[in-house]
C-alpha positions as CSV (number, residue, x, y, z in Angstrom):
1,M,85.2,131.5,148.6
2,D,85.5,132.0,152.3
3,R,85.5,128.4,153.7
4,G,86.0,127.5,157.3
5,V,89.4,126.5,158.6
6,G,88.5,123.5,160.6
7,P,86.5,122.1,163.5
8,S,85.4,124.6,166.1
9,S,87.2,122.9,168.9
10,G,87.8,126.1,170.7
11,D,91.5,125.3,170.7
12,P,93.2,128.1,168.6
13,A,96.4,126.0,168.3
14,S,94.6,123.1,166.8
15,T,92.5,125.4,164.5
16,L,95.6,127.1,163.2
17,L,97.5,123.9,162.5
18,F,94.4,122.4,160.8
19,A,94.1,125.5,158.6
20,V,97.8,125.4,157.6
21,R,97.6,121.6,156.9
22,A,94.7,122.3,154.6
23,A,96.3,125.2,152.9
24,V,99.6,123.5,152.0
25,V,97.8,120.8,150.1
26,G,95.2,123.2,148.8
27,D,95.4,126.8,147.5
28,A,98.8,127.6,149.1
29,P,100.6,124.4,148.1
30,I,103.9,123.4,149.6
31,P,105.1,120.0,148.2
32,A,106.6,117.3,150.4
33,G,110.4,117.7,150.8
34,A,110.3,121.3,149.7
35,R,112.8,123.9,150.8
36,V,110.7,126.7,152.2
37,L,111.9,130.3,152.9
38,V,109.8,131.8,155.6
39,A,109.5,135.6,155.8
40,V,109.6,136.6,159.4
41,S,109.2,140.2,160.5
42,G,109.0,139.3,164.2
43,G,105.3,140.3,164.4
44,P,102.6,137.8,165.6
45,D,101.5,136.6,162.1
46,S,104.9,135.7,160.8
47,V,106.0,134.2,164.1
48,A,102.9,132.0,164.2
49,L,103.5,131.0,160.6
50,L,107.1,130.0,161.3
51,H,106.3,128.0,164.4
52,A,103.4,126.2,162.6
53,L,105.6,125.3,159.6
54,A,108.3,124.2,162.0
55,E,105.8,121.9,163.8
56,L,104.6,120.4,160.5
57,A,108.0,120.2,158.8
58,P,108.8,116.6,160.0
59,E,105.6,115.1,158.7
60,H,106.1,116.8,155.3
61,G,109.9,116.6,155.0
62,W,110.2,120.4,154.6
63,R,113.6,122.1,155.1
64,L,113.0,125.6,156.4
65,A,115.1,128.8,156.0
66,I,114.2,132.1,157.5
67,C,114.5,135.6,156.1
68,H,114.1,138.9,157.9
69,V,114.1,142.1,155.8
70,H,115.6,145.0,157.7
71,H,114.1,148.2,156.1
72,G,116.0,150.5,158.4
73,L,112.9,152.8,158.8
74,R,112.3,152.5,162.5
75,P,114.6,152.9,165.6
76,E,113.5,149.4,166.7
77,A,114.5,147.7,163.5
78,D,117.8,146.4,164.9
79,D,116.0,144.9,167.9
80,D,113.5,143.2,165.5
81,A,116.4,141.7,163.5
82,R,118.1,140.4,166.7
83,F,114.8,138.9,167.9
84,V,114.4,137.0,164.6
85,A,118.0,135.8,164.7
86,R,117.5,134.4,168.2
87,L,114.3,132.8,167.1
88,A,116.0,131.1,164.2
89,T,118.8,129.9,166.5
90,D,116.3,128.4,169.0
91,L,114.5,126.5,166.2
92,G,117.7,125.4,164.6
93,W,117.0,126.8,161.1
94,P,119.3,129.0,159.1
95,V,118.5,132.7,158.9
96,S,119.3,135.6,156.6
97,I,119.0,139.2,157.7
98,E,118.6,141.3,154.6
99,R,119.2,145.1,154.8
100,V,117.5,147.0,152.1
101,V,117.3,150.7,151.1
102,V,113.7,151.9,150.6
103,A,113.7,154.4,147.7
104,G,110.4,156.2,147.6
105,G,109.4,159.2,145.6
106,A,108.4,159.5,141.9
107,G,104.8,158.9,142.8
108,V,105.5,155.7,144.9
109,S,104.2,155.7,148.4
110,P,106.7,154.7,151.2
111,E,104.6,151.6,151.9
112,A,104.7,150.5,148.3
113,A,108.5,151.2,148.1
114,A,109.1,149.2,151.2
115,R,106.9,146.3,149.9
116,A,108.8,146.2,146.6
117,A,112.2,146.2,148.4
118,R,111.0,143.5,150.8
119,Y,109.8,141.1,148.0
120,A,112.9,141.8,146.0
121,A,115.0,140.8,149.0
122,L,112.9,137.6,149.6
123,L,113.4,136.6,146.0
124,R,117.2,137.1,146.1
125,V,117.5,135.0,149.2
126,A,115.2,132.3,147.8
127,R,117.5,132.0,144.8
128,V,120.6,131.8,147.0
129,V,119.1,129.1,149.3
130,G,117.4,127.2,146.5
131,A,113.9,127.7,148.0
132,D,111.0,126.0,146.3
133,R,108.5,128.2,148.2
134,I,108.4,131.5,149.9
135,A,105.9,131.6,152.8
136,V,104.5,134.9,154.1
137,G,102.1,135.5,157.0
138,H,99.0,137.3,155.6
139,T,95.9,136.4,157.5
140,A,92.1,136.4,156.9
141,D,91.9,139.8,158.6
142,D,94.5,141.2,156.1
143,Q,92.2,139.9,153.3
144,A,89.1,141.6,154.6
145,E,91.0,144.8,155.1
146,T,92.4,144.7,151.6
147,V,89.0,144.1,150.0
148,L,87.4,147.0,151.9
149,M,90.3,149.3,151.2
150,R,90.1,148.6,147.5
151,L,86.4,149.0,147.5
152,L,86.8,152.5,149.0
153,Q,89.4,153.3,146.4
154,G,87.0,152.4,143.5
155,A,88.7,149.1,142.4
156,G,87.1,146.8,139.9
157,P,86.8,143.0,140.1
158,R,90.5,142.4,139.9
159,G,91.3,144.7,142.7
160,L,88.4,143.4,144.8
161,S,89.8,139.9,144.4
162,G,92.1,140.8,147.2
163,I,95.3,138.9,148.2
164,P,96.1,135.7,146.2
165,P,96.8,132.6,148.3
166,C,99.5,131.6,145.9
167,R,101.5,133.4,143.1
168,G,104.5,131.6,141.7
169,R,106.6,130.4,144.5
170,L,104.9,132.7,147.0
171,V,102.4,131.1,149.3
172,R,100.2,132.4,152.2
173,P,99.2,129.5,154.4
174,L,97.4,131.7,157.0
175,L,95.1,133.5,154.6
176,R,92.0,131.7,156.0
177,V,93.1,132.1,159.6
178,E,91.7,135.0,161.6
179,R,94.1,137.2,163.6
180,A,92.4,136.2,166.9
181,T,93.3,132.6,166.2
182,V,96.9,133.6,165.5
183,L,97.1,135.4,168.9
184,G,95.4,132.4,170.6
185,Y,98.0,130.0,169.0
186,L,100.8,132.2,170.3
187,A,99.3,132.4,173.7
188,A,98.7,128.6,173.9
189,R,102.3,127.9,172.9
190,R,103.7,130.8,175.0
191,L,105.5,132.2,172.1
192,P,106.9,135.8,172.1
193,W,106.7,138.3,169.2
194,V,107.6,141.9,168.6
195,E,105.1,144.7,168.0
196,D,105.6,147.2,165.1
197,A,104.4,150.6,166.3
198,T,103.7,151.7,162.8
199,N,100.8,149.3,162.7
200,R,99.0,151.7,165.0
201,D,99.9,154.9,163.1
202,P,96.6,156.4,161.7
203,K,98.4,158.1,158.8
204,F,98.3,154.8,157.0
205,L,95.0,154.0,155.4
206,R,95.2,150.3,156.2
207,N,95.6,151.1,159.9
208,R,92.6,153.4,159.9
209,I,90.5,150.7,158.2
210,R,91.7,148.1,160.7
211,R,91.3,150.1,163.8
212,E,88.5,152.5,163.0
213,V,86.4,151.8,159.8
214,L,86.0,148.0,160.1
215,P,85.0,148.1,163.8
216,L,82.5,150.9,163.1
217,L,80.9,149.1,160.2
218,A,80.8,145.8,162.2
219,A,79.0,147.6,165.0
220,H,76.3,148.6,162.6
221,V,76.0,145.5,160.3
222,G,77.1,142.7,162.6
223,P,80.2,140.6,163.3
224,G,80.0,138.8,160.0
225,L,81.3,141.8,158.1
226,A,84.8,140.5,157.7
227,R,83.6,137.1,156.5
228,A,81.3,138.8,154.0
229,L,84.2,140.9,152.6
230,R,86.3,137.7,152.3
231,R,83.5,136.0,150.4
232,T,83.3,139.0,148.1
233,G,87.0,138.8,147.5
234,G,86.7,135.0,146.8
235,A,83.9,135.5,144.3
236,M,85.8,138.3,142.5
237,R,88.9,136.1,142.3
238,E,86.9,133.3,140.7
239,T,85.3,135.8,138.2
240,V,88.7,137.3,137.2
241,E,90.2,133.8,136.8
242,A,87.3,132.7,134.6
243,L,87.6,135.8,132.4
244,D,91.4,135.4,132.2
245,A,91.0,131.8,131.2
246,F,88.6,132.8,128.5
247,V,90.7,135.5,126.9
248,A,94.3,134.1,127.5
249,P,94.2,131.7,124.5
250,R,93.8,134.7,122.2
251,L,97.3,135.9,123.1
252,E,98.9,132.8,121.7
253,G,100.9,133.7,118.7
254,R,99.7,137.3,118.8
255,L,101.9,138.8,121.5
256,R,105.4,138.7,119.9
257,P,108.7,140.0,121.2
258,T,110.5,142.5,119.1
259,V,113.1,145.2,119.6
260,G,112.6,147.0,122.9
261,G,109.3,145.3,123.7
262,F,106.4,143.3,122.3
263,T,103.8,143.7,119.5
264,L,100.2,142.8,120.2
265,D,98.2,141.9,117.1
266,L,94.8,143.5,117.6
267,A,93.1,140.5,115.9
268,A,93.3,139.0,119.4
269,M,90.6,141.5,120.5
270,R,88.3,141.1,117.5
271,G,84.7,140.5,118.7
272,L,85.4,141.0,122.4
273,P,83.2,143.3,124.5
274,P,85.0,146.1,126.3
275,G,85.4,144.2,129.6
276,A,86.9,141.1,127.9
277,G,89.1,143.3,125.7
278,K,90.5,145.2,128.8
279,A,91.1,141.9,130.5
280,L,93.2,140.8,127.5
281,L,95.2,144.0,127.5
282,R,95.9,143.5,131.3
283,L,97.2,140.0,130.6
284,A,99.4,141.4,127.7
285,V,100.9,144.0,129.9
286,A,101.5,141.5,132.7
287,A,103.3,139.2,130.2
288,V,105.4,142.1,128.9
289,A,106.4,143.2,132.5
290,P,106.1,140.2,134.7
291,S,108.0,141.8,137.6
292,G,107.6,145.2,139.2
293,P,104.5,147.2,139.7
294,L,102.7,145.9,136.6
295,R,102.9,142.2,137.6
296,S,99.2,142.0,138.4
297,G,98.0,144.3,135.6
298,L,97.1,148.0,135.1
299,R,95.1,150.2,137.3
300,T,91.9,151.8,135.9
301,G,93.4,155.1,134.5
302,P,96.3,153.6,132.4
303,L,94.0,150.7,131.4
304,E,91.4,153.0,130.0
305,A,94.1,154.9,128.1
306,L,95.5,151.6,126.6
307,W,91.9,150.6,125.7
308,W,91.4,153.8,123.8
309,L,94.8,153.3,122.0
310,A,93.9,149.8,121.0
311,S,90.2,150.4,120.0
312,A,90.0,153.9,118.7
313,A,93.4,155.6,118.1
314,S,95.1,156.1,114.8
315,S,98.7,154.9,114.0
316,G,101.4,156.8,115.7
317,A,99.3,157.6,118.8
318,R,101.0,156.8,122.1
319,V,100.2,156.5,125.8
320,R,102.6,156.3,128.7
321,L,102.2,153.4,131.1
322,P,103.6,152.9,134.6
323,D,107.1,151.5,135.2
324,G,108.5,153.4,132.2
325,L,106.6,151.5,129.6
326,V,105.1,153.2,126.5
327,A,102.5,151.9,124.1
328,E,102.2,153.0,120.5
329,R,99.5,152.2,118.0
330,I,100.8,150.8,114.7
331,R,98.8,149.4,111.8
332,G,96.7,146.5,113.1
333,A,98.7,146.2,116.3
334,V,99.9,147.9,119.5
335,W,103.6,147.9,120.5
336,I,104.3,147.9,124.2
337,G,107.8,148.4,125.5
338,R,110.6,150.9,126.3
339,R,112.6,152.9,123.9
340,P,116.1,151.4,123.6
341,P,118.8,153.8,124.7
342,A,121.4,155.0,122.2
343,A,124.2,152.4,122.0
344,D,127.7,152.2,120.7
345,P,128.6,149.7,117.9
346,V,129.2,146.2,119.2
347,A,131.6,143.9,117.4
348,L,130.1,140.5,116.4
349,V,132.8,137.8,116.1
350,V,132.1,134.9,113.8
351,P,131.4,132.4,115.4
352,G,130.1,134.3,118.5
353,E,127.3,136.0,120.3
354,V,126.4,139.5,121.6
355,C,123.7,140.6,123.9
356,L,122.0,143.9,123.1
357,A,120.5,144.6,126.5
358,G,118.9,147.9,125.6
359,A,117.2,146.4,122.5
360,G,116.4,143.1,124.3
361,L,118.1,141.0,121.7
362,V,120.7,138.3,121.5
363,V,122.6,138.1,118.1
364,T,124.5,135.0,117.3
365,A,126.7,134.1,114.4
366,D,128.0,130.7,113.2
367,I,129.5,129.1,110.1
368,I,127.7,126.2,108.5
369,P,127.7,124.4,105.2
370,P,125.5,126.1,102.5
371,V,121.8,125.3,102.8
372,A,119.4,125.4,99.9
373,G,116.3,127.7,100.1
374,R,116.0,130.5,102.6
375,P,115.7,131.0,106.4
376,A,112.4,130.0,108.0
377,D,112.0,133.5,109.4
378,P,114.1,135.8,107.1
379,A,113.2,138.9,109.3
380,W,115.2,137.4,112.2
381,E,117.7,135.2,110.5
382,A,120.1,136.0,107.7
383,W,122.5,133.9,105.6
384,F,125.6,135.3,103.9
385,D,128.3,133.8,101.7
386,R,131.3,133.6,104.0
387,E,133.9,134.4,101.3
388,A,131.9,137.3,99.8
389,L,132.2,139.4,103.0
390,S,135.8,140.2,103.7
391,G,135.2,142.7,106.6
392,A,134.2,142.4,110.2
393,F,130.6,142.4,111.5
394,A,129.2,144.9,114.1
395,V,125.7,145.7,115.4
396,R,124.7,149.3,115.9
397,P,121.7,151.6,115.8
398,R,120.8,152.8,112.3
399,R,121.7,156.3,111.3
400,L,119.6,159.1,109.7
401,G,119.6,158.9,105.9
402,E,121.0,155.4,105.6
403,R,119.9,153.3,102.7
404,I,120.2,149.6,101.5
405,V,119.5,147.6,98.4
406,P,117.1,145.0,99.8
407,F,117.6,141.3,99.0
408,G,115.8,140.6,95.7
409,G,115.5,144.3,94.9
410,T,117.3,146.4,92.3
411,G,117.3,149.9,93.8
412,S,118.3,151.4,97.1
413,V,115.6,152.1,99.8
414,G,115.9,154.3,102.8
415,V,116.1,152.3,106.0
416,S,113.5,154.6,107.6
417,R,111.1,153.7,104.8
418,L,111.7,150.0,105.3
419,L,111.0,150.4,109.1
420,A,107.8,152.3,108.4
421,A,106.6,149.7,105.9
422,H,107.2,146.9,108.5
423,R,105.1,148.7,111.1
424,V,108.1,149.6,113.4
425,P,106.8,152.1,115.9
426,R,108.1,155.7,115.3
427,L,109.4,155.8,118.9
428,I,112.1,153.2,118.3
429,R,112.9,153.7,114.6
430,G,115.9,156.0,115.4
431,T,117.6,153.3,117.6
432,W,116.7,150.3,115.5
433,P,119.6,147.8,115.3
434,V,121.4,147.1,112.0
435,L,124.2,144.6,111.1
436,V,127.1,146.2,109.3
437,N,130.1,144.8,107.5
438,R,133.2,146.9,108.1
439,T,136.1,147.0,105.7
440,G,138.8,149.5,106.6
441,T,137.1,152.8,107.2
442,T,133.9,152.0,105.3
443,E,130.9,150.0,106.4
444,E,127.9,148.6,104.6
445,I,124.5,147.7,106.2
446,V,123.9,144.0,105.3
447,W,120.8,143.4,107.5
448,V,118.2,145.6,109.1
449,I,117.6,143.2,111.9
450,G,114.0,142.0,112.3
451,V,113.1,143.6,109.0
452,R,115.1,142.6,105.9
453,R,118.6,141.7,104.8
454,A,120.4,143.6,102.1
455,A,121.4,142.1,98.7
456,A,125.1,141.8,99.7
457,A,126.8,138.4,99.7
458,P,124.0,136.1,98.7
459,V,124.4,132.3,99.2
460,T,124.6,130.6,95.8
461,G,125.2,127.2,94.5
462,A,128.9,128.1,94.3
463,S,129.1,129.0,98.0
464,R,131.4,126.8,100.0
465,A,130.4,128.0,103.5
466,M,127.9,130.5,104.8
467,V,127.6,132.7,107.9
468,R,124.3,132.3,109.6
469,I,123.2,135.2,111.9
470,R,120.2,135.0,114.1
471,A,118.6,137.6,116.3
472,T,116.3,136.4,119.1
473,P,114.6,138.2,122.0
474,A,116.6,138.1,125.2
475,I,113.4,137.7,127.2
476,G,110.0,136.5,126.0
477,P,106.7,137.1,127.6
478,G,106.9,136.0,131.3
479,S,110.2,134.2,130.9
480,N,113.2,134.3,133.3
481,Q,111.5,136.8,135.6
482,E,109.5,136.2,138.7
483,A,107.0,138.4,140.5
484,L,106.0,138.3,144.1
485,S,103.1,140.3,145.7
């Protein structure tokens, strides 16, 4: 909710520092001794944030670093970069000036493209300098503008929740501080900043809301409008967090990585009303694509299409999602991912490992003493008698018309039939990976990875050593990726 930022002493410098002190131990936490990367554009908000953190750094043991992202979109961009470099020198903190290329088009607005490039640059620099936190300078005014803008765009509770004070390493210590207080702090400290002329350009919706719509509404409903919008944003955020906490446990064990994507068992949605079911689908997509435009979930149009797919469509139906994702309905589940590109065969040395980037799999092979029984998960692990296979292993996409004799079976079965029986989406059946054993110019499929191994080279009581081959997802839900927004 929209709480106050401190005592009304009338001193904007004290008010701002009080708010930052409260934020860094509250909803925008920065632990003691942390390495903090501060994003500084040169504008008033980021300059005030940098100076405030620099003032508080000794008492918290923080080590600051500064990053300025040079978008190259304005004639003054070089001057802004030089200003930030001088500021860093004056304060005695290291600075990185990151030049980025803003690639718009393909339905992406210039502002969205610039924002994506900016956060990607911040994340790169944070990794290089070992930052525990990335601090950015959004203020309470930004929050009110965001809530009103999303209301006018027809957003639901998630959109109306506004800007989060913390997401991963990203923190916004000024999110409860009004811009007037920021300007008062800068004036009291006699601190210079640079002005971005695009912040006055009326072609951008946010600028029109800031300079025209909000003042007009405030003139009619009173000066408390911005605070009311922030309260609405806070209430919506609490509602969304409560709903997510309610449905998130249903994803445990039901969102499983597979070739090219993830499979969501629709038992996770059983008994849920539409609103809760859609919240679960949002969480599933955010877990599948934790970076990029889907990091905070789907917008209304794609979400409604995905809800139809999960609740009413028949097997084989598909919908396209943003960021190149596709969802396909299969029996009792929905697959969400990307079609793996056609790939050349990749040799698998024993012992050894290969990464199939397109399929999102890592395949490993080792030699171990024979083990009684069978693998714990025979779809994703296969054992072979080492001496019964004289050729070399390779992994490649399956080919049209190929057949195998399944382990424990007596007759051959088409690989395509096996894939269909195991609920593999039609979209990716043609590029599904198989393990082959090559001898001279001939090769034999010994394992349809993730489905079933062939009858070749079984491990028996007479086996002296076995080759153990395992396939594991290169990336699981939400792992090894980080999103900033």
